[in-house]
N, C-alpha and C positions, 0 to 999 in steps of 0.2 A: 578312721580317716575322715576329715571334714569334707563336705560336699563342695567342690570347686564352683559349681553353678548354684548360687542361692536361688531360692524360688522367686519368680518374678513378682513384682509388686502389683496389686490389683489395679486395673485401669480405672481412672476416674470416670464417673458417670458423665454422660453428655449433659452439659449445662447450658442453660439458656442465657438471655441477656444479663449482663452484670455478674456472671458466674453463679447464678442461682438456678434452681429448677423452675425458672419462670416460663412464661409463655412466649415462645419464639414467634408463633403465629400472631399473637396480639401485638408484638413489637413490629412485625412486618405490616400489618393492617394499619397500625397507628402511624407508622412512617409514611405510608401511602396517603392516608387522609391528611396528614400535616403538609406534605408536599403539594397535594392538590389544592389545599386552601391557600398556600403561598402563591402558587401559579395563578389561581383565579384572582387573587388580590392584585398581583402585579400586572395582570392583563387589563385591569380596570384603571391603571394609572397611566396618564399621558404626559410625556415629557416634551415641553416646548421651550423655545427661547424667545424672550421678549425684553424690550426696553434696553437699558444700559447694564453693563457688567460692573464689577467692582471698580476697575480702573477707569473705564470710559465714563462711568457715572460720576466719579470724583472729578475727572477732567471737565465734564460737562458743567458741573456745579461751580467749579473754580473759574472757568473761562467765560461763563455766562452764555449759554446757548450755542456752544460750538457743535457743529453737526456730527452725525454718526460717521460720515466718511472720513473727515479729518481726524477724529479721535481714534478710529479703528486703524488708520494708517500709522499713527504714532505708536500704537500698541505693537505693530509688526516691525518697527524700526530696529530694536535690539537684535531680533532674530535675523533680519536681512543683513545688517552690518556684520554680525558674527559669521554668517555664511560667506560673505565676501572676504572677510579677513582670513578665514580658515582656508578658502581656496587659494588665497595669496600665499599664506605661510601657516601650515597646520601645526607648527611647533610652538606657536605663541599661546602661553597659558591664559592671558587675558582674553583671547578670542574664544577659547573654550568656556571660560567663565561667563563671557557675554552670551554665548550660545545657550548655556544652562539657564541664565537669567531670562533670556528671550523666550525659551520654551516654558519656563515657569510662569511668566507673565501671560502667555497665550493660554495655558491651561487654567490659570486662575480666572482669566477673563471669560473663557468659554463656560467653565463650571458655574461662575457667578451669574451668568445669563439664563441658566436652565431653570425653568419653573415646572413644578409638578402639579398636575390637575387630577383630582380623584373624582371619578364619575361612576357611581354604582347605585343601583336602587337599594332601598333599605332592606327589602326581603332577601336580596342576593348577599348583602353585607352580613346580615344575621346568619345566613346559611354558611358563608365563608368562616365567620367567627365560630359557629358551632362545629364545622368540620375541623378547624384548627384545635379547638378545645378538646374535642373527642379524640383526635389523633394524639395530642400530647398526653391526655389521660390514659389512653391505651399504652403508649410508650412507657409511662411511669408505672402503670400497673404490671407491665410485663417483667419488671425488675423484682417483683415479689417472689418469695420462695413458695411455690405452690405445693411442694411435698409436705410441708408442715401444715398448711391450711387444710388439705384433704384429709389428713389423719386426725386432726383435732376438731374440725367443725362437724364432720359427719357423725361423730360419736354422740354428740349431744343434740342432734337434730330431731330425735324422736321425743314428742311431748309427753309420752306415757312413762318415760324413764325417770327415775329419781336421781337427783344429784349431780 
């Protein structure tokens, strides 16, 4: 009589990153180093707003020295008109489209005014770059299959052995 319960399949070995017998510890340390490098880099970047944005800059050039206050007021006009129209009658599709356009204009204007300034000493920059490179290198190295390396490399490590 055949056995109703077949023998259970052997459980797979615990595998590391990428499904190999790699180094989980190397992956963790590499990830920490990479994240630290990114955090240190972004902590040295300052975001400021200066000058004209994309829309107000074009208006300034076209109108010949129109001031900031006038051009910024015009940028807000589609948004304000859309809010008024929507409070009057929210079922109007053109008012919703005008609101979307107004928000898009404001987002483009704000983002086009942002300027990034990078301020870091060269030694710190080199340290951040080394941290990042070491972290990425450890992450990539952790994907190697170390079970094959330990059995193949240690056999030929004795210089007195032939062959």
